[in-house]
C-alpha positions in Angstrom: 0.0 0.0 0.0 1.1 3.5 -0.7 0.4 6.4 1.7 -1.1 9.8 0.9 -3.2 12.7 2.1 -5.8 15.0 0.6 -5.8 18.7 1.5 -8.0 21.7 0.9 -7.1 25.4 1.1 -7.2 25.1 4.9 -4.2 22.7 5.1 -1.3 24.9 3.8 1.4 23.4 6.0 1.2 19.7 5.6 4.1 17.3 6.1 5.1 15.2 3.1 7.5 12.8 4.9 6.5 9.3 4.1 3.9 10.3 1.5 3.6 8.8 -1.9 0.7 10.9 -3.2 -1.2 14.1 -2.4 -4.6 15.1 -3.6 -5.3 18.9 -3.6 -8.7 20.4 -3.7 -8.8 22.5 -6.9 -12.3 23.7 -7.4 -15.9 23.6 -6.1 -19.2 24.2 -7.8 -19.0 26.6 -10.8 -16.9 29.4 -9.4 -14.6 28.5 -6.5 -10.9 27.9 -7.1 -8.5 27.0 -4.3 -6.3 30.2 -3.8 -3.5 28.1 -2.3 -3.4 25.4 -5.0 -0.1 26.4 -6.6 1.8 26.4 -3.3 0.3 23.1 -2.1 1.1 21.4 -5.4 4.6 22.7 -5.4 5.2 21.3 -1.9 3.9 17.9 -3.0 5.9 17.9 -6.3 9.1 19.0 -4.5 8.7 15.9 -2.3 8.3 13.6 -5.3 4.7 12.8 -4.6 2.2 11.7 -7.2 -0.3 14.6 -7.6 -4.1 14.4 -7.8 -6.7 17.2 -8.0 -10.3 17.0 -6.8 -13.5 19.0 -7.4 -16.2 19.3 -4.8 -19.4 18.5 -6.7 -22.6 20.6 -6.1 -26.1 19.6 -7.4 -26.8 20.6 -11.0 -24.8 22.0 -13.9 -22.4 18.9 -13.9 -21.0 19.7 -17.4 -20.2 23.3 -16.4 -18.6 22.2 -13.2 -16.5 19.7 -15.1 -15.3 22.5 -17.4 -14.6 24.7 -14.4 -12.5 21.9 -12.8 -10.5 21.2 -16.0 -9.8 24.9 -16.4 -8.7 25.1 -12.8 -6.2 22.3 -12.9 -2.8 22.0 -14.6 -2.7 19.6 -17.6 0.2 17.4 -16.8 0.8 13.7 -17.6 0.4 11.5 -14.6 -1.7 13.9 -12.5 -4.9 12.3 -11.3 -8.3 13.9 -11.3 -11.2 13.1 -8.9 -14.7 14.2 -8.1 -15.6 14.6 -4.4 -19.2 13.5 -4.1 -20.7 14.1 -0.6 -23.1 16.3 1.2 -22.6 20.1 0.7 -22.5 22.6 3.5 -26.1 23.5 2.7 -27.1 19.9 3.4 -27.8 19.1 -0.3 -26.0 16.7 -2.6 -25.6 16.0 -6.3 -27.5 13.0 -7.5 -25.9 9.9 -8.9 -26.7 11.0 -12.5 -24.9 14.3 -11.9 -21.9 12.4 -10.5 -21.8 10.1 -13.6 -22.2 13.0 -16.0 -19.4 15.0 -14.3 -17.0 12.1 -14.5 -17.8 11.4 -18.1 -17.4 15.1 -19.1 -14.0 15.3 -17.3 -12.9 12.2 -19.1 -14.1 13.7 -22.4 -12.2 17.0 -21.7 -9.1 15.2 -20.5 -9.1 11.9 -22.2 -5.5 11.0 -21.2 -6.1 11.5 -17.5 -7.4 9.0 -14.9 -10.6 10.2 -13.2 -11.7 8.8 -9.9 -14.8 9.0 -7.7 -14.3 10.0 -4.1 -17.3 9.3 -1.8 -17.9 7.9 1.7 -19.2 4.4 2.3 -22.7 5.7 3.0 -22.9 7.5 -0.3 -21.6 4.5 -2.1 -24.1 2.1 -0.5 -27.2 4.4 -0.3 -27.0 7.2 -2.9 -25.1 5.6 -5.8 -27.4 4.1 -8.4 -24.9 3.2 -11.2 -21.8 1.9 -9.5 -19.9 4.1 -11.9 -16.6 5.4 -10.5 -14.8 6.3 -13.7 -11.3 4.8 -13.5 -11.4 3.9 -9.9 -13.2 4.3 -6.6 -11.6 6.3 -3.8 -13.7 5.3 -0.8 -13.8 7.0 2.7 -14.5 4.5 5.4 -12.8 5.2 8.7 -11.1 2.2 10.3 -8.2 0.0 9.4 -6.1 1.3 6.5 -6.7 -0.8 3.4 -9.8 -2.5 4.7 -12.9 -0.4 3.7 -16.2 -2.1 4.4 -17.4 -2.4 0.9 -17.7 -5.2 -1.7 -16.6 -3.0 -4.7 -13.1 -2.8 -6.0 -11.3 0.3 -4.9 -8.1 2.1 -5.7 -7.7 4.5 -2.8 -9.0 4.2 0.8 -9.4 7.2 3.1 -9.2 5.6 6.5 -9.1 8.6 8.9 -9.4 12.4 9.0 -7.1 13.0 11.9 -5.0 15.1 11.9 -5.4 15.2 8.1 -7.4 13.1 5.6 -5.1 10.0 5.4 -5.3 7.5 2.5 -3.7 4.4 1.2 -3.6 3.4 -2.4 -3.8 -0.2 -3.6 -0.6 -0.2 -5.7 2.6 -2.3 -5.0 4.9 0.7 -5.6 5.0 4.3 -6.4 6.2 3.4 -9.9 3.2 1.2 -10.4 0.8 4.0 -9.4 2.7 6.4 -11.7 2.4 4.0 -14.6 -1.3 3.5 -13.9 -1.7 7.3 -13.8 -0.1 7.6 -17.2 3.0 9.5 -16.2 5.3 9.9 -19.2 
């Protein structure tokens, strides 16, 4: 298993020691762009980490949100892309169809990039109607690293949120993950 974290604009000073990958929140909805994205990505790249970007999905306008996400992320071989599908601060959520449309649109706009679905176990089991996770499922289920309580195949497991969102990836080596991600 490889080890990584995911960060938003609030986590500007994260430690990269022992990390293989870092996902950085890039965008949200149709207008928000992480103002600290460049510095967070530089910190992770300087440490030799595999980089991923994620978009926090709001209900509706999935294609516009996908375009906003792609415009707000660098286009670099080997970088991963993901949609964060969970309840919004307003207590709403995008539907399963919006989630699927967003992933498909990002894949259309960036056909050479891997696109993952991030969601928690509850969303996967109760809100998902298609089992579509793009190129891989990134599942949040707090407990033992690498042992999410789901039947579906997964690529990344978020197993805790203390002190940061900590994840493991189901790859035998950093090189294997880089190859899967399409790094040149």
